[in-house]
Every structure is written in structure tokens, then in C-alpha cells.
C-alpha positions as CSV (number, residue, x, y, z in Angstrom):
1,X,17.0,23.7,0.6
2,X,16.9,21.7,-2.6
3,X,17.2,24.9,-4.6
4,X,20.3,26.0,-2.8
5,X,21.9,22.6,-3.3
6,X,21.0,22.8,-7.0
7,X,22.7,26.1,-7.4
8,X,25.9,24.9,-5.6
9,X,26.1,21.8,-7.9
10,X,25.4,23.9,-11.0
11,X,28.1,26.4,-10.0
12,X,30.6,23.6,-9.4
13,X,29.8,21.9,-12.7
14,X,30.1,25.2,-14.6
15,X,33.5,25.8,-13.0
16,X,34.5,22.3,-14.0
17,X,33.4,23.0,-17.6
18,X,35.3,26.3,-17.6
19,X,38.5,24.6,-16.5
20,X,38.0,22.0,-19.2
21,X,37.6,24.7,-21.9
22,X,40.7,26.6,-20.7
23,X,42.8,23.5,-20.6
24,X,41.6,22.1,-23.9
25,X,42.3,25.2,-25.9
26,X,45.5,25.8,-24.1
27,X,47.0,22.4,-24.9
28,X,45.6,19.1,-26.0
29,X,46.0,16.2,-23.6
30,X,48.7,13.6,-24.4
31,X,47.2,11.0,-22.0
32,X,43.5,11.1,-23.1
33,X,44.2,11.1,-26.8
34,X,46.6,8.2,-26.4
35,X,43.7,6.0,-25.2
36,X,40.5,7.6,-26.6
37,X,39.6,9.1,-30.0
38,X,39.0,12.8,-30.1
39,X,35.2,12.5,-30.8
40,X,34.7,10.3,-27.8
41,X,36.6,12.6,-25.6
42,X,34.6,15.7,-26.6
43,X,31.3,13.9,-26.4
44,X,32.0,12.3,-23.0
45,X,33.2,15.7,-21.6
46,X,30.0,17.3,-22.9
47,X,28.0,14.6,-21.1
48,X,30.0,15.2,-17.9
49,X,29.3,18.9,-18.2
50,X,25.5,18.7,-19.0
51,X,24.2,15.6,-17.2
52,X,24.9,16.6,-13.5
53,X,23.2,20.0,-13.9
54,X,20.2,18.3,-15.7
55,X,19.8,15.8,-12.8
56,X,19.9,18.6,-10.2
57,X,17.5,20.8,-12.1
58,X,15.1,17.9,-12.4
59,X,15.2,17.5,-8.7
60,X,13.2,20.7,-8.5
61,X,10.1,19.5,-10.3
62,X,10.5,16.1,-8.6
63,X,10.5,17.8,-5.2
64,X,7.6,20.1,-6.2
65,X,5.4,17.2,-7.5
66,X,5.8,15.2,-4.3
67,X,5.1,18.2,-2.2
68,X,2.0,19.0,-4.1
69,X,0.8,15.4,-3.8
70,X,1.3,15.4,0.0
71,X,-0.4,18.8,0.4
72,X,-3.4,17.7,-1.8
73,X,-3.9,14.5,0.2
74,X,-3.0,15.6,3.7
75,X,-6.7,15.9,4.7
76,X,-7.2,12.2,4.2
77,X,-3.7,11.0,5.3
78,X,-2.2,9.8,8.5
79,X,-0.6,12.7,10.2
80,X,2.7,10.9,11.1
81,X,3.0,9.6,7.5
82,X,2.5,13.1,6.2
83,X,5.3,14.5,8.5
84,X,7.6,11.6,7.5
85,X,7.3,12.3,3.8
86,X,7.8,16.1,4.3
87,X,10.9,15.4,6.4
88,X,12.2,13.0,3.7
89,X,11.7,15.7,1.0
90,X,14.1,18.1,2.7
91,X,17.0,15.9,3.8
92,X,19.1,12.9,3.0
93,X,19.2,10.2,5.6
94,X,22.6,9.3,7.1
95,X,22.1,5.6,6.0
96,X,22.5,6.8,2.4
97,X,26.1,8.0,3.0
98,X,27.7,4.6,2.2
99,X,25.8,4.5,-1.1
100,X,27.0,8.0,-2.0
101,X,30.5,6.9,-1.2
102,X,30.0,3.7,-3.3
103,X,28.8,5.8,-6.3
104,X,31.9,8.0,-5.9
105,X,34.2,4.9,-5.9
106,X,32.3,3.5,-8.9
107,X,32.8,6.7,-10.8
108,X,36.5,6.6,-10.1
109,X,36.8,2.9,-11.0
110,X,35.5,3.6,-14.5
111,X,38.7,5.6,-15.1
112,X,41.1,3.4,-13.3
113,X,43.3,3.2,-16.3
114,X,43.9,6.9,-16.4
115,X,44.3,7.1,-12.6
116,X,46.8,4.3,-12.5
117,X,48.8,5.8,-15.3
118,X,48.8,9.2,-13.6
119,X,50.1,7.7,-10.3
120,X,52.6,5.7,-12.3
121,X,54.2,9.0,-13.4
122,X,52.7,9.3,-16.9
123,X,52.6,12.8,-18.4
124,X,49.1,14.3,-18.0
125,X,47.4,17.7,-18.3
126,X,44.6,19.4,-16.4
127,X,42.1,18.1,-18.9
128,X,42.9,14.5,-17.9
129,X,42.1,15.4,-14.3
130,X,38.9,17.1,-15.4
131,X,37.9,14.0,-17.4
132,X,38.4,11.7,-14.4
133,X,36.7,14.2,-12.0
134,X,33.8,14.7,-14.4
135,X,32.9,11.0,-14.3
136,X,33.1,11.0,-10.5
137,X,30.9,14.1,-10.3
138,X,28.4,12.4,-12.7
139,X,28.0,9.2,-10.7
140,X,28.1,11.1,-7.4
141,X,25.2,13.2,-8.6
142,X,23.3,10.0,-9.6
143,X,24.0,8.5,-6.2
144,X,23.0,11.5,-4.2
145,X,19.8,11.9,-6.3
146,X,18.8,8.2,-5.8
147,X,19.7,8.2,-2.1
148,X,17.4,11.3,-1.7
149,X,14.6,10.1,-3.9
150,X,14.2,6.3,-3.2
151,X,13.5,6.8,0.6
152,X,10.8,9.4,-0.5
153,X,9.3,6.7,-2.7
154,X,9.1,4.3,0.2
155,X,7.6,7.0,2.5
156,X,5.1,7.9,-0.2
157,X,4.2,4.2,-0.5
158,X,3.4,4.0,3.2
159,X,1.7,7.4,3.0
160,X,-0.6,6.2,0.2
161,X,-1.3,2.8,1.8
162,X,-3.0,4.5,4.8
163,X,-5.0,7.1,3.0
164,X,-8.7,7.3,4.0
165,X,-9.8,6.7,0.4
166,X,-13.2,7.0,-1.1
167,X,-13.3,4.5,-4.0
168,X,-15.9,6.7,-5.7
169,X,-13.5,9.6,-5.9
170,X,-10.3,8.1,-7.0
171,X,-9.7,11.1,-9.2
172,X,-8.4,13.0,-6.2
173,X,-5.4,10.6,-6.2
174,X,-4.0,11.8,-9.5
175,X,-1.3,13.9,-7.9
176,X,0.4,10.6,-6.8
177,X,0.4,9.4,-10.4
178,X,2.0,12.7,-11.4
179,X,4.8,12.0,-9.0
180,X,5.6,8.7,-10.6
181,X,5.4,10.0,-14.1
182,X,7.6,13.0,-13.4
183,X,10.3,10.7,-11.8
184,X,10.3,8.3,-14.8
185,X,10.5,11.2,-17.3
186,X,13.5,12.6,-15.4
187,X,15.3,9.3,-15.7
188,X,14.4,8.9,-19.3
189,X,15.8,12.4,-20.0
190,X,19.0,11.5,-18.3
191,X,19.4,8.3,-20.4
192,X,19.0,10.5,-23.5
193,X,22.4,12.1,-22.7
194,X,24.3,8.8,-23.1
195,X,24.6,8.8,-27.0
196,X,26.9,11.9,-26.6
197,X,29.7,9.3,-25.9
198,X,29.5,8.2,-29.5
199,X,30.1,11.5,-31.3
200,X,32.7,9.7,-33.4
201,X,29.9,7.4,-34.6
202,X,31.4,4.3,-33.0
203,X,29.3,2.4,-30.5
204,X,31.1,1.0,-27.4
205,X,28.9,-1.2,-25.3
206,X,31.0,-0.8,-22.2
207,X,30.1,2.9,-22.1
208,X,26.4,2.1,-21.9
209,X,26.1,-0.9,-19.7
210,X,26.2,0.8,-16.3
211,X,24.0,3.7,-17.4
212,X,21.3,1.5,-18.9
213,X,21.2,-0.8,-15.9
214,X,21.1,2.0,-13.3
215,X,18.6,4.0,-15.5
216,X,16.2,1.2,-16.1
217,X,16.2,-0.1,-12.5
218,X,15.8,3.5,-11.2
219,X,12.9,4.2,-13.6
220,X,11.1,1.1,-12.5
221,X,11.7,1.7,-8.8
222,X,10.8,5.4,-8.9
223,X,7.6,4.7,-10.9
224,X,6.4,1.8,-8.8
225,X,7.2,2.9,-5.3
226,X,4.8,5.9,-5.0
227,X,2.0,3.7,-6.6
228,X,2.6,0.5,-4.8
229,X,1.0,1.5,-1.5
230,X,-1.8,3.3,-3.4
231,X,-2.7,0.2,-5.3
232,X,-2.7,-1.9,-2.2
233,X,-5.0,0.6,-0.5
234,X,-7.4,0.8,-3.4
235,X,-7.5,-3.0,-3.8
236,X,-8.2,-3.5,-0.1
237,X,-11.1,-0.9,-0.1
238,X,-12.5,-2.3,-3.3
239,X,-12.6,-5.8,-1.8
240,X,-14.3,-4.4,1.4
241,X,-16.9,-2.6,-0.6
242,X,-17.6,-5.6,-2.8
243,X,-18.0,-7.7,0.3
244,X,-20.6,-5.3,1.7
245,X,-22.5,-5.3,-1.6
246,X,-22.5,-9.1,-1.7
247,X,-23.9,-9.2,1.8
248,X,-26.7,-7.0,0.5
249,X,-27.1,-9.2,-2.5
250,X,-27.4,-12.3,-0.3
251,X,-30.0,-10.6,1.8
252,X,-32.1,-9.6,-1.1
253,X,-35.0,-11.8,-2.2
254,X,-34.2,-13.6,-5.5
255,X,-37.5,-12.5,-7.1
256,X,-36.8,-8.8,-6.4
257,X,-35.3,-8.0,-9.7
258,X,-35.4,-4.3,-9.2
259,X,-32.9,-4.6,-6.3
260,X,-30.9,-7.5,-7.5
261,X,-29.9,-5.9,-10.8
262,X,-28.6,-2.6,-9.5
263,X,-26.6,-4.3,-6.7
264,X,-25.1,-6.9,-9.2
265,X,-24.2,-4.1,-11.7
266,X,-22.7,-2.0,-8.9
267,X,-20.5,-5.0,-7.8
268,X,-19.3,-5.3,-11.4
269,X,-18.6,-1.6,-11.6
270,X,-16.5,-1.6,-8.4
271,X,-14.5,-4.7,-9.6
272,X,-13.8,-3.0,-12.9
273,X,-12.6,0.2,-11.3
274,X,-8.8,0.5,-12.0
275,X,-6.6,-0.1,-9.0
276,X,-4.4,2.8,-10.0
277,X,-5.5,6.4,-10.8
278,X,-3.2,6.7,-13.8
279,X,-3.9,7.2,-17.4
280,X,-2.6,4.2,-19.3
281,X,-1.9,6.4,-22.4
282,X,0.5,8.4,-20.3
283,X,2.4,5.3,-19.2
284,X,2.5,4.1,-22.8
285,X,3.9,7.4,-24.0
286,X,6.5,7.4,-21.3
287,X,7.8,4.0,-22.4
288,X,7.3,4.7,-26.1
289,X,9.2,8.0,-26.1
290,X,11.4,7.9,-23.1
291,X,12.6,4.3,-22.4
292,X,12.3,2.3,-25.6
293,X,14.3,4.6,-27.9
294,X,17.6,4.5,-25.9
295,X,17.2,0.7,-25.6
296,X,16.4,0.3,-29.3
297,X,19.3,2.5,-30.3
298,X,21.7,0.4,-28.2
299,X,20.2,-2.9,-29.6
300,X,20.6,-1.6,-33.1
301,X,24.2,-0.6,-32.5
302,X,25.0,-4.0,-31.0
303,X,23.5,-5.7,-34.1
304,X,25.6,-3.5,-36.3
305,X,28.8,-4.3,-34.4
306,X,27.9,-8.0,-34.6
307,X,27.4,-7.8,-38.4
308,X,30.8,-5.9,-38.8
309,X,32.6,-8.7,-37.0
310,X,31.2,-11.4,-39.2
């Protein structure tokens, strides 16, 4: 079902892009170019054309990773939790409709100047309408993707919290870690499209605020949600195992070194076992290559603007 939805969105976006090209080369827009420089218009339209297809294409590996994780862990999972996650993967809950509508309204509100001038009778062309609709489609795509993905994260968290884990075989949980990293990389890739708005080499902070805030919050939520329940489960089972070992240690004679030492060492080993089956190097690379560069670029541009005003 996700693949069909992806194809529909891609077709709609390509149609929007075709309309833009036709209108642009037929006649330049008097309304857009009165307000925005040509470089910003072209760059923003490129972002409108490329980012929604990217988001929906990334929904395919995001769906696949989550499905693979559920299938890999189904044998040690609660049956109802497994069914709940699989149901979430293939549909969007009705409660998410208000948030989808909110994202649509937000996309329109970012172009309220153009919309108000259009309704006031100002002269405009097809490209002006495409510009406004492009922003709406972009934020609508973001809203739909988050409304679909965040409930999956909550369901995966509950799914992981009830897994019948073996703390000596935490390597089997790595598919859950891949779900989190795939989601974060998808968000990081989406944020990489934002600099297209500055093709004229002029930084405008108002063009980045909403994207950075939504992107950063989404990355954190999508990364933590699948792993939150897993961490809770592992921590609980580690504590239970350590308690068992401490009982054995308490029952062991203090002069029986051959038993005391292995039990003490085993307690330390269990306590030192990571509570998340995720490679810290992978997390470091995600933030080093995916999250930090856009933020650093924006910070550098802000400093440059501040220096220019002095």
C-alpha cells in the first residue's frame, strides 16, 4: 500500500513540476519576482519539486526496516503487539487527520502574503499558484509522513518493551537499532535540501526556522521511540539477572574463592552490558554527517549576517 501511495505522490509532484516549467518558460511571474529574488524563487521551487518525492521514496526503506525488525523478533514478541505494529505500518490512524490538516494550513500560512495579494486582485500567473501549492504539498508530505511514522514508533516501543529477551543474546535486537538509524538518516537527508532556498547566496533565517525545528524534533523522536521500550526491557532484565547473581553470591561461603570470583565477575559483566544494542560509532556518524552540518551551516550564516550588520 505504501508503494502505491508513493507512486501517486511522485506522479502528482512531477505534474506540478511540469506545470512550473511550462509556466516559467512561457512567461515570468510578475508577482513572485516583485517580492523574491530570482535565485531564491528557482531554488525554492527546486526544493518543492524534489523534497516531497524524496520523503515518500524514503518511506519505502523506513517501512521495510520496521517490517524486517518485527519479522525477526516475532518469535520472542507478544502476539498482540506484533499485530498492532503490522497494522500501524500499513495505515494512518484517523486521529492523525487533524495534524495533517494543520500541516496543510501551516504550509499555506507561509505564503499568506502571496495568497492575500492574489485574493486582493493582484496580477498573478500559474507559476505563482505553483509556488504556493508547492509549499503546501511539501508540508502536507511532512505531516502525512510524521502522522504515519510516529504512531509506528510508539507501537515499536511497546513491542520492544515486552520482548522475551535473553540478555546474553542482545545481538538479535540489532534490527530495532537499524529502524532508528534509518529514520534519522531519512530526516537528515530531508534537511539537506533546505540550502536550495539560498541559491542567490543570501541567507534568510525565516526560511530555515520551521524546517530546522521540525527536522530536529522529528529526528530525536524517530530515533528514541523504537529504542525507548527496548532500553527499558533490557535494563529491567539486567537488574533481575544481577539480583539472582547477588543471591547466589550471598549464599556462597566467603572462603570459597573459586565460586566468589566468577560470580562477582559475572555481575560486573552484566552491569557493563550496554542497555541498547546499537553501535555508538553509527550514532556518532549520523550526527556528525547528517545533523551537525546543516546546523553548523545555519549558525555560520547567522554569524555572517550579524557581522554584516555591524
